[in-house]
Each structure stands twice: as structure tokens, then as C-alpha cells.
All heavy atoms as an XYZ file, in Angstrom:
1036
protein
N      87.485     80.046    115.921
C      88.465     81.059    115.559
C      87.842     82.031    114.570
O      87.069     81.641    113.714
C      89.696     80.414    114.953
N      88.216     83.272    114.710
C      87.715     84.311    113.810
C      88.895     85.103    113.267
O      89.890     85.301    113.954
C      86.769     85.242    114.547
N      88.769     85.552    112.053
C      89.766     86.414    111.424
C      89.052     87.685    111.026
O      88.096     87.647    110.233
C      90.373     85.729    110.202
C      91.375     86.539    109.404
C      92.603     86.854    110.249
C      91.782     85.771    108.160
N      89.474     88.800    111.587
C      88.823     90.072    111.316
C      89.828     91.032    110.704
O      90.954     91.136    111.175
C      88.274     90.670    112.610
C      87.324     89.778    113.410
C      86.994     90.422    114.739
C      86.067     89.494    112.613
N      89.427     91.759    109.680
C      90.289     92.749    109.054
C      89.835     94.127    109.492
O      88.680     94.499    109.300
C      90.221     92.635    107.526
C      91.329     93.421    106.848
O      91.895     94.347    107.479
O      91.633     93.118    105.687
N      90.747     94.865    110.084
C      90.410     96.198    110.582
C      90.851     97.298    109.633
O      90.667     98.473    109.922
C      91.059     96.427    111.957
O      92.474     96.370    111.813
C      90.587     95.393    112.959
N      91.449     96.927    108.535
C      91.878     97.888    107.508
C      92.736     99.007    108.081
O      92.641    100.163    107.702
C      90.651     98.458    106.764
C      89.788     97.373    106.189
C      88.628     96.966    106.842
C      90.162     96.711    105.022
C      87.853     95.936    106.332
C      89.394     95.677    104.505
C      88.237     95.301    105.165
O      87.480     94.285    104.670
N      93.581     98.630    109.027
C      94.503     99.569    109.678
C      93.784    100.767    110.287
O      94.301    101.873    110.327
C      95.591    100.040    108.700
C      96.521     98.941    108.240
C      97.283     98.277    109.387
O      97.726     98.972    110.319
O      97.427     97.057    109.354
N      92.592    100.544    110.774
C      91.796    101.608    111.368
C      91.474    101.246    112.819
O      90.815    100.228    113.079
C      90.503    101.811    110.566
C      89.650    102.914    111.152
O      90.032    104.085    111.012
O      88.610    102.577    111.762
N      91.946    102.057    113.737
C      91.787    101.766    115.165
C      90.318    101.720    115.587
O      89.925    100.877    116.382
C      92.522    102.814    115.986
C      92.480    102.532    117.469
C      93.253    103.518    118.259
N      94.655    103.395    117.903
C      95.580    104.264    118.282
N      95.267    105.305    119.008
N      96.829    104.096    117.931
N      89.503    102.611    115.055
C      88.083    102.621    115.421
C      87.391    101.345    114.935
O      86.515    100.802    115.604
C      87.387    103.860    114.858
C      87.752    105.153    115.586
C      89.132    105.684    115.220
O      89.610    105.415    114.094
O      89.751    106.340    116.071
N      87.782    100.871    113.757
C      87.222     99.616    113.247
C      87.636     98.461    114.150
O      86.822     97.590    114.467
C      87.663     99.364    111.793
O      87.209    100.452    110.984
C      87.110     98.062    111.251
N      88.891     98.450    114.584
C      89.361     97.405    115.504
C      88.562     97.433    116.801
O      88.169     96.388    117.324
C      90.847     97.582    115.788
N      88.313     98.622    117.289
C      87.536     98.792    118.524
C      86.128     98.222    118.333
O      85.661     97.399    119.119
C      87.496    100.278    118.875
C      86.713    100.608    120.118
C      87.341    100.657    121.350
C      85.356    100.902    120.051
C      86.628    100.967    122.496
C      84.632    101.213    121.188
C      85.278    101.254    122.406
O      84.567    101.550    123.537
N      85.464     98.643    117.279
C      84.085     98.213    117.018
C      83.999     96.711    116.789
O      83.141     96.026    117.362
C      83.540     98.965    115.800
C      82.107     98.594    115.438
C      81.596     99.377    114.224
N      82.475     99.367    113.081
C      82.619     98.337    112.224
N      81.932     97.233    112.408
N      83.438     98.421    111.194
N      84.905     96.171    115.965
C      84.859     94.741    115.671
C      85.170     93.888    116.902
O      84.626     92.800    117.063
C      85.806     94.397    114.522
C      85.391     94.904    113.146
C      86.469     94.593    112.116
C      84.054     94.305    112.728
N      86.040     94.384    117.759
C      86.341     93.652    118.993
C      85.102     93.586    119.885
O      84.780     92.525    120.433
C      87.520     94.295    119.742
O      88.667     94.293    118.885
C      87.836     93.554    121.024
N      84.401     94.694    119.997
C      83.168     94.684    120.790
C      82.145     93.720    120.191
O      81.517     92.944    120.916
C      82.588     96.096    120.887
C      83.277     96.953    121.919
C      82.518     98.245    122.127
C      82.816     98.790    123.494
N      81.974     99.944    123.818
N      81.993     93.757    118.866
C      81.054     92.846    118.198
C      81.461     91.393    118.412
O      80.616     90.537    118.697
C      80.968     93.160    116.705
C      80.280     94.465    116.388
C      80.349     94.826    114.908
O      80.717     93.954    114.062
O      80.037     95.992    114.584
N      82.753     91.112    118.272
C      83.260     89.757    118.457
C      82.958     89.248    119.861
O      82.460     88.128    120.041
C      84.773     89.708    118.200
C      85.462     88.392    118.545
C      85.051     87.306    117.554
C      86.963     88.574    118.588
N      83.230     90.060    120.852
C      83.054     89.620    122.236
C      81.585     89.468    122.606
O      81.246     88.602    123.407
C      83.779     90.574    123.190
C      85.295     90.602    122.996
S      86.093     88.964    122.907
C      85.725     88.321    124.524
N      80.739     90.263    122.022
C      79.299     90.110    122.286
C      78.772     88.828    121.642
O      77.948     88.127    122.219
C      78.544     91.326    121.781
C      78.746     92.535    122.673
C      77.912     93.732    122.234
N      78.203     94.873    123.088
C      78.622     96.051    122.640
N      78.773     96.268    121.359
N      78.863     97.023    123.496
N      79.262     88.533    120.431
C      78.805     87.330    119.716
C      79.465     86.058    120.241
O      78.891     84.974    120.162
C      79.083     87.476    118.221
N      80.693     86.193    120.774
C      81.461     85.021    121.222
C      82.117     85.307    122.581
O      83.338     85.470    122.662
C      82.519     84.653    120.185
C      81.960     84.281    118.875
N      81.405     83.047    118.629
C      81.834     84.994    117.729
C      80.970     83.003    117.385
N      81.203     84.177    116.817
N      81.342     85.341    123.633
C      81.910     85.641    124.952
C      82.885     84.576    125.449
O      83.601     84.811    126.424
C      80.677     85.746    125.859
C      79.609     84.998    125.145
C      79.897     85.129    123.688
N      82.963     83.455    124.758
C      83.897     82.396    125.160
C      85.339     82.678    124.721
O      86.267     81.963    125.127
C      83.430     81.044    124.593
C      83.602     80.876    123.093
C      82.500     81.503    122.224
O      81.588     82.178    122.746
O      82.569     81.310    121.011
N      85.557     83.691    123.919
C      86.908     84.024    123.443
C      87.793     84.371    124.638
O      87.425     85.188    125.480
C      86.866     85.199    122.437
C      88.267     85.717    122.139
C      86.188     84.755    121.148
N      88.958     83.734    124.692
C      89.881     83.981    125.800
C      91.221     84.548    125.344
O      92.079     84.834    126.167
C      90.144     82.696    126.600
O      90.692     81.710    125.719
C      88.866     82.185    127.241
N      91.410     84.693    124.025
C      92.668     85.231    123.530
C      92.516     85.862    122.166
O      91.734     85.404    121.338
N      93.273     86.938    121.953
C      93.270     87.642    120.669
C      94.719     87.970    120.307
O      95.469     88.498    121.134
C      92.454     88.948    120.737
C      90.986     88.643    121.043
C      92.578     89.735    119.432
C      90.120     89.884    121.252
N      95.087     87.652    119.071
C      96.379     88.065    118.533
C      96.114     89.124    117.470
O      95.357     88.893    116.531
C      97.130     86.875    117.921
C      98.363     87.284    117.157
C      99.360     88.028    117.766
C      98.521     86.938    115.821
C     100.483     88.422    117.067
C      99.648     87.317    115.122
C     100.621     88.058    115.749
O     101.731     88.449    115.057
N      96.714     90.276    117.636
C      96.506     91.401    116.733
C      97.752     91.554    115.875
O      98.830     91.823    116.386
C      96.253     92.699    117.524
C      95.898     93.835    116.584
C      95.166     92.498    118.564
N      97.609     91.397    114.567
C      98.766     91.408    113.674
C      99.018     92.761    113.041
O      99.692     92.845    112.027
C      98.580     90.380    112.544
O      97.436     90.762    111.775
C      98.428     88.985    113.082
N      98.504     93.796    113.612
C      98.684     95.113    113.014
C      98.823     96.160    114.104
O      98.876     95.862    115.291
C      97.481     95.447    112.125
O      96.348     95.693    112.941
N      98.806     97.379    113.665
C      98.899     98.536    114.544
C      97.713     98.634    115.504
O      97.761     99.360    116.473
C      98.969     99.782    113.646
C      98.971    101.078    114.387
C     100.147    101.573    114.932
C      97.808    101.799    114.561
C     100.154    102.759    115.627
C      97.803    102.991    115.249
C      98.986    103.473    115.782
O      98.985    104.632    116.477
N      96.673     97.904    115.252
C      95.406     98.120    115.929
C      95.245     97.461    117.286
O      94.129     97.364    117.791
C      94.259     97.700    115.009
C      94.195     98.608    113.815
O      94.232     99.819    113.963
N      94.136     98.040    112.638
N      96.309     97.033    117.890
C      96.207     96.443    119.221
C      95.608     97.392    120.245
O      94.928     96.971    121.177
N      95.842     98.680    120.068
C      95.306     99.669    120.997
C      93.780     99.666    120.947
O      93.118     99.672    121.978
C      95.874    101.069    120.681
C      95.181    102.146    121.502
C      97.378    101.087    120.947
N      93.204     99.644    119.747
C      91.747     99.600    119.620
C      91.155     98.350    120.246
O      90.111     98.399    120.902
N      91.826     97.224    120.058
C      91.369     95.958    120.645
C      91.407     96.048    122.170
O      90.427     95.712    122.848
C      92.226     94.781    120.132
C      91.917     93.507    120.891
C      92.022     94.591    118.632
N      92.526     96.519    122.703
C      92.652     96.624    124.165
C      91.633     97.589    124.752
O      91.041     97.320    125.803
C      94.058     97.084    124.532
S      95.317     95.836    124.248
N      91.415     98.702    124.078
C      90.462     99.684    124.589
C      89.044     99.122    124.597
O      88.279     99.354    125.545
C      90.536    100.971    123.779
C      91.841    101.723    124.015
O      92.628    101.327    124.906
O      92.077    102.711    123.286
N      88.684     98.374    123.562
C      87.351     97.761    123.523
C      87.190     96.762    124.664
O      86.163     96.753    125.356
C      87.117     97.076    122.178
N      88.209     95.932    124.873
C      88.129     94.953    125.961
C      88.039     95.641    127.317
O      87.284     95.213    128.191
C      89.329     94.009    125.908
C      89.370     93.068    124.705
C      90.698     92.338    124.648
C      88.204     92.096    124.736
N      88.794     96.710    127.491
C      88.729     97.457    128.759
C      87.341     98.031    128.973
O      86.781     97.932    130.069
C      89.772     98.577    128.764
O      91.069     98.041    128.821
N      86.779     98.616    127.931
C      85.441     99.206    128.048
C      84.371     98.154    128.335
O      83.355     98.455    128.954
C      85.088     99.994    126.793
C      85.881    101.290    126.685
O      86.584    101.658    127.660
O      85.813    101.933    125.617
N      84.613     96.928    127.879
C      83.672     95.827    128.146
C      83.932     95.144    129.492
O      83.220     94.223    129.873
C      83.757     94.775    127.033
C      83.229     95.194    125.658
C      83.614     94.157    124.604
C      81.715     95.382    125.710
N      84.982     95.590    130.193
C      85.336     94.967    131.464
C      86.011     93.617    131.310
O      85.983     92.796    132.216
N      86.640     93.390    130.153
C      87.244     92.087    129.868
C      88.771     92.127    129.763
O      89.383     91.130    129.398
C      86.673     91.540    128.550
C      85.172     91.305    128.524
C      84.709     90.956    127.112
C      84.810     90.200    129.501
N      89.364     93.247    130.079
C      90.817     93.379    129.896
C      91.604     92.331    130.671
O      92.638     91.867    130.215
C      91.275     94.777    130.285
N      91.122     91.931    131.812
C      91.841     90.937    132.619
C      91.371     89.512    132.344
O      91.857     88.566    132.945
C      91.721     91.257    134.101
C      90.281     91.246    134.595
O      89.354     91.365    133.763
O      90.077     91.124    135.813
N      90.434     89.348    131.417
C      89.897     88.019    131.117
C      90.312     87.492    129.746
O      90.228     86.299    129.484
C      88.370     88.048    131.210
C      87.875     88.318    132.621
C      86.373     88.494    132.651
C      85.848     88.727    134.034
N      86.318     89.921    134.684
N      90.760     88.385    128.866
C      91.150     88.000    127.509
C      92.635     88.322    127.323
O      93.062     89.456    127.535
C      90.311     88.742    126.446
C      90.757     88.365    125.040
C      88.826     88.440    126.625
N      93.407     87.321    126.951
C      94.828     87.516    126.686
C      94.972     88.173    125.319
O      94.402     87.713    124.332
C      95.578     86.165    126.706
C      97.018     86.337    126.268
C      95.493     85.538    128.089
N      95.738     89.273    125.271
C      95.970     89.987    124.016
C      97.465     90.011    123.742
O      98.259     90.414    124.589
C      95.423     91.429    124.065
C      95.740     92.165    122.768
C      93.930     91.427    124.331
N      97.820     89.571    122.541
C      99.200     89.676    122.072
C      99.185     90.602    120.870
O      98.442     90.385    119.910
C      99.785     88.304    121.713
C      99.766     87.423    122.964
C     101.200     88.460    121.137
C     100.356     86.069    122.804
N      99.975     91.638    120.951
C     100.011     92.659    119.907
C     101.212     92.530    119.000
O     101.896     91.504    118.980
N     101.464     93.611    118.284
C     102.543     93.646    117.291
C     103.362     94.912    117.505
O     102.811     96.008    117.552
C     101.919     93.646    115.896
C     102.898     93.470    114.774
C     103.323     92.029    114.606
O     102.590     91.108    114.940
N     104.497     91.826    114.078
N     104.659     94.764    117.639
C     105.626     95.856    117.772
C     105.452     96.652    119.059
O     104.634     96.333    119.904
C     105.619     96.751    116.536
C     106.245     96.016    115.353
O     107.192     95.237    115.571
O     105.790     96.210    114.223
N     106.279     97.683    119.201
C     106.246     98.525    120.392
C     106.249     99.972    119.940
O     107.071    100.368    119.116
C     107.461     98.270    121.308
C     107.395     96.866    121.909
C     107.528     99.311    122.421
C     108.582     96.503    122.776
N     105.325    100.727    120.455
C     105.281    102.172    120.301
C     104.606    102.699    121.556
O     104.104    101.902    122.377
C     104.578    102.588    118.996
C     103.244    101.947    118.746
C     102.079    102.542    119.190
C     103.153    100.736    118.062
C     100.844    101.961    118.960
C     101.926    100.151    117.832
C     100.781    100.765    118.278
O      99.555    100.186    118.054
N     104.620    103.997    121.793
C     104.173    104.497    123.099
C     102.812    103.985    123.563
O     102.665    103.608    124.729
C     104.164    106.016    122.905
C     105.262    106.251    121.924
C     105.154    105.089    120.957
N     101.827    103.936    122.691
C     100.493    103.509    123.135
C     100.442    102.010    123.442
O      99.702    101.592    124.327
C      99.450    103.880    122.090
C      99.255    105.389    122.016
C      98.368    105.778    120.866
O      98.726    105.467    119.712
O      97.325    106.381    121.135
N     101.217    101.215    122.718
C     101.301     99.778    123.038
C     101.982     99.609    124.390
O     101.566     98.803    125.214
C     102.041     99.000    121.929
C     101.161     98.879    120.687
C     102.490     97.626    122.416
C      99.953     97.974    120.830
N     103.039    100.380    124.614
C     103.727    100.313    125.911
C     102.760    100.632    127.048
O     102.775     99.965    128.087
C     104.918    101.266    125.919
N     101.912    101.638    126.843
C     100.918    101.985    127.874
C      99.984    100.813    128.150
O      99.656    100.521    129.305
C     100.092    103.193    127.440
C     100.893    104.477    127.388
O     101.992    104.537    127.988
O     100.420    105.429    126.725
N      99.533    100.125    127.082
C      98.609     99.001    127.260
C      99.310     97.816    127.930
O      98.708     97.100    128.719
C      97.995     98.561    125.933
C      97.133     99.573    125.171
C      96.346    100.507    126.044
N      95.497    101.434    125.336
C      95.846    102.660    124.937
N      97.076    103.119    125.107
N      94.968    103.445    124.342
N     100.590     97.631    127.632
C     101.348     96.573    128.299
C     101.483     96.887    129.791
O     101.245     96.025    130.637
C     102.733     96.413    127.662
C     102.765     95.681    126.335
C     104.075     95.958    125.597
C     102.584     94.186    126.541
N     101.872     98.114    130.090
C     102.050     98.492    131.493
C     100.761     98.369    132.288
O     100.770     97.995    133.453
C     102.581     99.918    131.587
C     104.027    100.051    131.221
C     104.513    101.468    131.524
N     105.747    101.709    130.819
C     105.857    102.420    129.703
N     104.800    102.984    129.154
N     107.023    102.570    129.113
N      99.639     98.716    131.657
C      98.355     98.683    132.370
C      97.813     97.269    132.529
O      96.891     97.045    133.310
C      97.321     99.527    131.631
O      96.857     98.849    130.471
N      98.347     96.324    131.762
C      97.856     94.955    131.807
C      96.780     94.664    130.787
O      96.306     93.534    130.699
N      96.391     95.658    129.978
C      95.385     95.436    128.940
C      95.932     94.562    127.818
O      95.175     93.883    127.130
C      94.898     96.768    128.375
N      97.261     94.583    127.627
C      97.927     93.713    126.649
C      98.926     92.868    127.428
O      99.597     93.364    128.333
C      98.626     94.541    125.568
C      99.254     93.704    124.480
S      99.957     94.712    123.150
C      98.469     95.210    122.293
N      99.035     91.608    127.068
C      99.905     90.693    127.809
C     101.308     90.600    127.254
O     102.262     90.376    127.997
C      99.269     89.308    127.844
C      97.914     89.360    128.482
O      96.936     89.682    127.820
N      97.832     89.091    129.775
N     101.439     90.718    125.936
C     102.752     90.610    125.297
C     102.641     91.198    123.895
O     101.546     91.474    123.407
C     103.195     89.152    125.222
N     103.796     91.371    123.252
C     103.817     91.864    121.883
C     104.951     91.203    121.127
O     105.998     90.905    121.711
C     103.935     93.404    121.851
O     103.746     93.866    120.524
C     105.262     93.888    122.378
N     104.715     90.930    119.865
C     105.784     90.450    118.986
C     106.521     91.677    118.468
O     105.918     92.541    117.825
C     105.225     89.646    117.815
C     104.772     88.250    118.159
C     104.165     87.582    116.933
C     105.913     87.409    118.687
N     107.785     91.744    118.760
C     108.568     92.948    118.490
C     109.648     92.637    117.472
O     110.441     91.723    117.656
C     109.162     93.442    119.802
C     110.020     94.644    119.689
C     109.591     95.753    118.977
C     111.250     94.683    120.296
C     110.385     96.881    118.888
C     112.049     95.800    120.214
C     111.616     96.905    119.509
N     109.688     93.420    116.409
C     110.641     93.184    115.324
C     111.931     93.989    115.454
O     112.881     93.746    114.722
C     109.970     93.504    113.995
C     108.773     92.612    113.756
C     108.064     92.972    112.488
O     108.626     92.804    111.410
N     106.853     93.479    112.612
N     111.977     94.956    116.334
C     113.171     95.752    116.599
C     113.787     96.320    115.323
O     114.960     96.104    115.015
C     114.201     94.935    117.384
C     115.169     95.824    118.130
O     115.245     97.022    117.901
N     115.920     95.229    119.038
N     113.008     97.096    114.609
C     113.435     97.647    113.331
C     114.689     98.504    113.434
O     115.511     98.500    112.519
C     112.309     98.492    112.710
C     111.072     97.705    112.406
C     110.048     97.741    113.540
O     110.403     97.845    114.709
N     108.787     97.627    113.195
N     114.856     99.264    114.516
C     116.042    100.098    114.658
C     117.311     99.242    114.669
O     118.291     99.546    113.998
C     115.990    100.940    115.934
C     114.940    102.015    115.944
C     114.526    102.567    117.134
C     114.352    102.491    114.778
C     113.555    103.562    117.169
C     113.390    103.474    114.787
C     112.992    104.011    115.998
N     117.285     98.164    115.437
C     118.450     97.282    115.511
C     118.707     96.606    114.166
O     119.848     96.495    113.720
C     118.268     96.240    116.614
C     119.457     95.318    116.790
C     120.735     96.048    117.192
O     120.667     97.112    117.834
O     121.814     95.533    116.855
N     117.656     96.148    113.514
C     117.822     95.500    112.207
C     118.413     96.475    111.201
O     119.279     96.114    110.403
C     116.493     94.976    111.677
C     115.855     93.889    112.511
C     114.553     93.508    112.276
C     116.536     93.255    113.537
C     113.941     92.516    113.038
C     115.934     92.270    114.294
C     114.640     91.905    114.042
O     114.045     90.932    114.791
N     117.972     97.713    111.221
C     118.493     98.719    110.294
C     119.960     99.011    110.587
O     120.782     99.097    109.663
C     117.663     99.996    110.384
N     120.302     99.162    111.880
C     121.712     99.405    112.240
C     122.602     98.267    111.751
O     123.656     98.488    111.174
C     121.848     99.538    113.761
C     121.730    100.936    114.284
C     122.146    101.023    115.744
N     121.240    100.359    116.644
C     120.151    100.900    117.162
N     119.828    102.130    116.871
N     119.374    100.215    117.972
N     122.163     97.038    112.004
C     122.946     95.879    111.574
C     123.056     95.808    110.054
O     124.109     95.494    109.511
C     122.336     94.590    112.124
C     122.676     94.325    113.560
C     124.173     94.158    113.755
O     124.771     93.240    113.160
O     124.744     94.961    114.506
N     121.973     96.094    109.369
C     121.988     96.072    107.905
C     122.959     97.088    107.342
O     123.731     96.790    106.416
N     122.969     98.291    107.890
C     123.900     99.322    107.427
C     125.345     98.964    107.755
O     126.255     99.201    106.958
C     123.533    100.682    108.007
C     122.291    101.316    107.402
C     121.923    102.583    108.144
C     122.476    101.593    105.920
N     125.549     98.374    108.921
C     126.909     97.953    109.289
C     127.420     96.910    108.294
O     128.551     96.998    107.806
C     126.933     97.385    110.710
C     128.336     96.951    111.174
C     128.285     96.268    112.524
N     127.508     95.050    112.516
C     127.954     93.872    112.037
N     129.151     93.768    111.517
N     127.174     92.802    112.080
N     126.582     95.959    107.962
C     126.974     94.910    107.024
C     127.222     95.482    105.631
O     128.193     95.112    104.952
C     125.895     93.824    106.966
S     125.732     92.899    108.510
N     126.361     96.383    105.199
C     126.542     97.018    103.891
C     127.844     97.806    103.860
O     128.601     97.736    102.886
C     125.352     97.932    103.589
C     125.424     98.712    102.282
C     125.508     97.765    101.085
C     124.220     99.641    102.162
N     128.131     98.527    104.931
C     129.366     99.293    105.012
C     130.583     98.373    104.923
O     131.529     98.651    104.170
C     129.397    100.116    106.301
C     130.679    100.895    106.474
C     130.919    102.034    105.724
C     131.644    100.485    107.382
C     132.097    102.750    105.871
C     132.822    101.189    107.543
C     133.044    102.324    106.776
O     134.220    103.019    106.916
N     130.571     97.269    105.669
C     131.672     96.315    105.603
C     131.900     95.867    104.155
O     133.035     95.805    103.684
C     131.383     95.076    106.451
C     131.572     95.253    107.915
C     131.257     93.957    108.675
O     130.416     93.158    108.256
N     131.930     93.774    109.791
N     130.833     95.543    103.492
C     130.913     95.067    102.107
C     131.455     96.164    101.188
O     132.337     95.917    100.360
C     129.527     94.611    101.646
C     129.491     94.194    100.199
C     129.983     92.948     99.813
C     128.974     95.045     99.234
C     129.959     92.560     98.478
C     128.954     94.671     97.899
C     129.448     93.429     97.524
O     129.424     93.062     96.212
N     130.953     97.373    101.339
C     131.323     98.459    100.432
C     132.784     98.875    100.576
O     133.404     99.290     99.598
C     130.405     99.657    100.644
C     128.994     99.406    100.150
S     127.871    100.766    100.458
C     128.533    101.993     99.332
N     133.341     98.772    101.762
C     134.739     99.174    101.934
C     135.693     97.999    101.735
O     136.898     98.138    101.899
C     134.986     99.858    103.292
C     134.775     98.896    104.456
C     134.135    101.109    103.419
C     135.228     99.449    105.803
N     135.142     96.866    101.367
C     135.978     95.724    101.045
C     136.382     94.870    102.226
O     137.244     94.000    102.086
N     135.790     95.111    103.374
C     136.082     94.260    104.528
C     135.353     92.931    104.373
O     134.347     92.832    103.689
C     135.592     94.909    105.830
C     136.456     96.011    106.326
C     135.991     96.525    107.694
O     135.105     95.903    108.327
O     136.522     97.557    108.120
N     135.871     91.964    105.047
C     135.168     90.687    105.079
C     133.863     90.883    105.869
O     133.872     91.391    106.978
C     136.053     89.635    105.747
C     135.418     88.283    105.807
C     136.306     87.293    106.520
N     135.528     86.114    106.765
C     135.892     84.904    106.385
N     137.040     84.730    105.780
N     135.127     83.881    106.644
N     132.776     90.473    105.269
C     131.466     90.632    105.909
C     131.310     89.538    106.954
O     131.501     88.357    106.664
C     130.342     90.574    104.858
C     128.986     90.703    105.513
C     130.530     91.673    103.815
N     130.949     89.938    108.163
C     130.838     88.972    109.250
C     129.681     88.001    109.021
O     128.710     88.304    108.332
C     130.662     89.698    110.585
O     129.398     90.303    110.636
N     129.807     86.827    109.623
C     128.761     85.807    109.498
C     127.432     86.281    110.053
O     126.373     85.853    109.612
C     129.192     84.516    110.196
C     130.281     83.782    109.474
C     130.625     82.487    110.184
C     131.743     81.778    109.437
N     132.099     80.517    110.088
N     127.478     87.191    111.031
C     126.234     87.725    111.604
C     125.370     88.416    110.555
O     124.157     88.517    110.706
C     126.539     88.731    112.717
C     127.025     88.061    113.982
O     126.884     86.828    114.100
O     127.553     88.774    114.847
N     125.992     88.898    109.496
C     125.241     89.606    108.455
C     124.335     88.666    107.664
O     123.434     89.118    106.974
C     126.201     90.309    107.493
S     127.073     91.683    108.265
N     124.561     87.385    107.752
C     123.800     86.430    106.956
C     122.766     85.649    107.756
O     122.122     84.766    107.226
C     124.760     85.450    106.253
C     125.692     86.150    105.319
C     127.010     86.386    105.689
C     125.251     86.614    104.096
C     127.869     87.058    104.843
C     126.111     87.281    103.238
C     127.426     87.502    103.614
N     122.622     85.988    109.011
C     121.646     85.246    109.806
C     120.302     85.971    109.811
O     120.226     87.189    109.716
C     122.140     85.027    111.231
C     122.180     86.260    112.097
C     122.638     85.905    113.501
C     122.622     87.153    114.366
N     123.022     86.879    115.718
N     119.250     85.201    109.926
C     117.901     85.764    110.011
C     117.693     86.341    111.396
O     118.261     85.873    112.375
C     116.858     84.676    109.766
O     116.967     84.181    108.475
N     116.847     87.322    111.454
C     116.500     87.924    112.734
C     114.997     87.782    112.920
O     114.223     88.416    112.223
C     116.935     89.377    112.766
C     118.442     89.505    112.886
C     118.912     90.905    112.593
N     120.324     91.066    112.815
C     121.289     90.629    112.009
N     120.963     89.973    110.917
N     122.546     90.824    112.283
N     114.632     86.964    113.850
C     113.216     86.706    114.102
C     112.697     87.698    115.131
O     113.450     88.149    115.996
C     113.039     85.280    114.607
N     111.420     88.030    115.053
C     110.855     88.890    116.094
C     110.874     88.178    117.437
O     110.897     86.951    117.497
C     109.415     89.134    115.624
C     109.156     88.152    114.550
C     110.455     87.629    114.059
N     110.895     88.945    118.484
C     110.884     88.380    119.825
C     109.561     88.641    120.508
O     108.888     89.633    120.224
N     109.187     87.764    121.398
C     107.985     87.959    122.194
C     108.387     88.742    123.438
O     109.182     88.267    124.248
C     107.359     86.620    122.589
C     106.057     86.722    123.368
C     104.962     87.340    122.495
C     105.629     85.361    123.858
N     107.878     89.943    123.544
C     108.215     90.813    124.662
C     107.053     90.850    125.638
O     105.918     91.125    125.256
C     108.527     92.224    124.156
C     109.611     92.271    123.101
C     110.960     91.787    123.576
O     111.292     91.996    124.772
O     111.693     91.204    122.767
N     107.351     90.575    126.877
C     106.334     90.573    127.923
C     106.221     91.962    128.546
O     107.081     92.815    128.356
C     106.675     89.537    128.981
C     106.846     88.113    128.455
C     107.296     87.182    129.565
C     105.565     87.616    127.802
N     105.198     92.149    129.299
C     104.922     93.447    129.927
C     106.131     93.966    130.706
O     106.460     95.143    130.653
C     103.691     93.240    130.795
C     103.466     94.091    131.929
C     102.182     93.749    132.689
N     101.117     93.258    131.835
C     100.305     92.258    132.160
N     100.419     91.652    133.309
N      99.368     91.873    131.341
N     106.832     93.099    131.398
C     107.960     93.529    132.224
C     109.160     93.974    131.399
O     110.099     94.540    131.931
C     108.361     92.413    133.174
S     108.913     90.912    132.327
N     109.137     93.752    130.088
C     110.277     94.071    129.227
C     110.089     95.360    128.435
O     110.984     95.794    127.735
C     110.510     92.915    128.260
C     110.716     91.590    128.954
S     110.447     90.203    127.858
C     112.075     89.962    127.213
N     108.946     95.984    128.540
C     108.598     97.096    127.657
C     109.584     98.261    127.747
O     109.882     98.900    126.749
C     107.147     97.571    127.893
C     106.987     98.245    129.224
C     106.699     98.470    126.773
N     110.142     98.528    128.896
C     111.042     99.664    129.029
C     112.463     99.378    128.568
O     113.330    100.242    128.658
C     111.026    100.168    130.479
C     109.678    100.788    130.816
O     109.181    101.594    130.006
O     109.123    100.450    131.865
N     112.704     98.179    128.028
C     114.016     97.846    127.484
C     114.272     98.498    126.133
O     115.362     98.384    125.600
C     114.162     96.326    127.319
C     114.240     95.611    128.642
O     114.514     96.227    129.679
N     113.991     94.321    128.632
N     113.282     99.163    125.565
C     113.395     99.727    124.214
C     113.014    101.197    124.210
O     112.039    101.600    123.592
C     112.500     98.930    123.255
C     112.841     97.461    123.275
C     112.109     96.570    124.056
C     113.927     96.984    122.562
C     112.443     95.231    124.104
C     114.264     95.643    122.611
C     113.530     94.779    123.383
O     113.868     93.452    123.424
N     113.809    102.046    124.870
C     113.426    103.454    124.991
C     113.302    104.196    123.652
O     112.506    105.123    123.550
C     114.528    104.058    125.869
C     115.674    103.111    125.742
C     115.077    101.756    125.517
N     114.057    103.792    122.639
C     113.962    104.467    121.347
C     112.572    104.351    120.742
O     112.142    105.209    119.975
C     114.970    103.899    120.342
C     116.399    104.284    120.691
O     116.589    105.213    121.496
O     117.318    103.632    120.148
N     111.854    103.300    121.058
C     110.526    103.083    120.508
C     109.433    103.788    121.310
O     108.291    103.823    120.892
C     110.217    101.585    120.446
C     111.057    100.891    119.414
C     112.299    100.388    119.726
C     110.599    100.768    118.115
C     113.084     99.767    118.770
C     111.376    100.148    117.153
C     112.619     99.657    117.490
O     113.386     99.063    116.540
N     109.802    104.319    122.455
C     108.808    104.918    123.339
C     108.815    106.445    123.259
O     108.119    107.112    124.002
C     109.052    104.456    124.770
C     109.083    102.942    124.936
C     109.370    102.567    126.379
C     107.788    102.300    124.460
N     109.597    106.990    122.321
C     109.689    108.437    122.152
C     108.717    108.901    121.080
O     108.318    108.156    120.211
C     111.102    108.826    121.693
C     112.177    108.509    122.673
C     113.508    108.842    122.073
C     114.635    108.391    122.964
N     115.927    108.546    122.303
N     108.408    110.181    121.139
C     107.687    110.817    120.044
C     106.222    110.459    119.974
O     105.656    109.858    120.865
N     105.649    110.850    118.864
C     104.228    110.650    118.627
C     103.994    109.335    117.930
O     104.787    108.891    117.125
C     103.661    111.776    117.761
C     103.795    113.117    118.434
O     103.669    113.207    119.645
N     104.076    114.138    117.675
N     102.870    108.730    118.210
C     102.449    107.535    117.489
C     101.227    107.893    116.667
O     100.694    108.989    116.778
C     102.152    106.394    118.457
O     101.133    106.772    119.338
N     100.795    106.962    115.849
C      99.653    107.223    114.971
C      98.419    107.571    115.762
O      98.153    107.078    116.792
C      99.353    106.002    114.108
C     100.397    105.777    113.059
C      99.981    104.613    112.197
C     101.057    104.300    111.177
N     100.747    103.153    110.384
């Protein structure tokens, strides 16, 4: 197992992924805990390994959606920030106006594992420009 820090830089993720795969061709899976899943996927594609290495990314934005659709990324852990924010504001509003706060306001919301076939379920995340 290797732990690599890309310092939130896509080019660094790209370069380190290429270095990792050259030094350890036995690697069959990569989990990317940052924005840099695109750099990882692009490096694997350029090395001809996109279909040989399972990649799990983080969140959904237009470029991640593209990598999921193309098969360069297999899944992503999605936190659904828009939904969490809506729920948080709804709960705060209930509290501020003196309504009884629903039990749903006190439950944790865990990220979900979204597969390639699910990427279009979140159109709000697929709009606009990404980094």
C-alpha cells in the first residue's frame, strides 16, 4: 500500500500516479481522497491501464462525471453537499421559528458510494465550471 499526497494539484496527481504504476505495476486499485481523481484517471488512461486499475474517487463534479461515464473511474464517494445544506437550513428554520425540530435533523448523513450508472442522478453537480 502507498499513500501519496498530491497537495490538491492535478498535475502532481497525474505525475505521481504514473510513477506509482511504473514502480508497482501490481497495483489493481486506487482510492483518491481529494479533488485529484481526474489526474489519477488521466494518468492511468495514458498508461493504457484505465480498464485494469479500479479507481474510486471523491464527490461529483463535471470532470468526475466524465471519467465515470468513460469507465476511467469505477465509483465515487459522494457527500451530496447541496442536500445536506438544504436539510441543515430547514432544521435551523424549524428551530428559529419555534417549531418542533424533526428527528431527521439529528441523524448523521454518511456519504454514499455512487457507481458509474448513477452519475446522472445529480444534475445540480454537473453544471457549471469545475476547477
